[in-house]
C-alpha positions as CSV (number, residue, x, y, z in Angstrom):
1,M,0.8,-20.6,15.4
2,Y,4.1,-20.5,13.1
3,P,4.2,-17.0,11.1
4,N,4.2,-19.1,7.5
5,K,0.6,-20.6,8.6
6,K,-0.2,-17.1,10.2
7,V,0.2,-14.7,7.2
8,L,-0.8,-17.6,4.6
9,S,-4.1,-17.4,6.8
10,L,-4.4,-13.6,5.6
11,I,-4.4,-14.1,1.9
12,G,-6.9,-12.1,0.4
13,T,-7.4,-9.6,3.0
14,K,-5.8,-5.8,2.8
15,V,-2.4,-5.8,5.2
16,Q,-0.5,-3.3,6.5
17,V,3.6,-4.5,5.4
18,E,6.5,-2.4,7.9
19,M,9.6,-2.6,5.9
20,K,13.6,-2.1,6.7
21,G,14.6,1.4,6.6
22,E,13.4,5.1,7.1
23,R,9.2,5.3,6.2
24,N,8.9,2.4,4.4
25,I,4.9,1.4,5.1
26,L,3.0,-0.4,2.8
27,E,-1.0,-1.4,2.4
28,G,-2.4,-3.8,-0.3
29,T,-4.0,-6.5,-0.8
30,L,-1.9,-9.9,0.0
31,V,-2.2,-12.2,-2.8
32,G,0.4,-14.6,-1.6
33,A,3.4,-15.4,0.1
34,D,6.0,-18.3,0.1
35,E,8.1,-20.4,3.0
36,Y,10.4,-17.4,3.2
37,L,7.4,-14.9,3.7
38,N,8.2,-12.9,0.4
39,L,4.9,-11.5,-0.1
40,H,3.0,-10.6,-3.5
41,L,0.9,-7.7,-2.4
42,S,-1.9,-6.4,-5.1
43,N,-2.9,-2.5,-5.2
44,T,-1.0,-1.1,-2.5
45,M,-0.2,2.1,-1.4
46,E,3.2,3.6,0.2
47,V,1.7,5.2,3.1
48,L,3.6,8.2,4.4
49,E,2.7,10.2,8.2
50,G,-0.4,7.8,8.5
51,E,-1.8,9.0,4.9
52,R,-1.8,7.0,1.8
53,S,0.5,8.9,-0.7
54,R,1.0,7.1,-4.1
55,L,-0.2,3.5,-5.8
56,L,2.4,1.5,-6.4
57,G,0.1,-1.1,-7.8
58,S,1.0,-4.8,-7.9
59,I,4.4,-5.3,-6.3
60,I,6.5,-7.9,-5.0
61,L,8.4,-7.8,-1.2
62,R,11.6,-9.8,-0.6
63,G,10.7,-11.3,3.5
64,N,13.9,-10.3,4.9
65,N,13.3,-6.9,4.1
66,I,10.1,-7.1,6.6
67,I,9.0,-6.2,10.1
68,L,5.7,-6.3,10.5
69,I,2.5,-7.5,8.8
70,T,-0.1,-6.3,10.4
71,P,-4.1,-7.0,9.1
72,V,-6.3,-3.5,8.6
73,E,-9.1,-3.3,10.1
74,R,-11.5,-1.8,7.2
């Protein structure tokens, strides 16, 4: 399966996204994605050292800064 199709199949679910840089893990509900894997997340929380630290709300992530997208088990 192509990465775009897999990511699009996760729309409406909670995902964890690892970003480039130090300590950049975000968790939120995937609202949308485009062909460049730019993501729109809602109810986004920043995760530091395994603990949710602060609420960021609705955000857009640029696809070339994303390392890993993982569905969150509830």
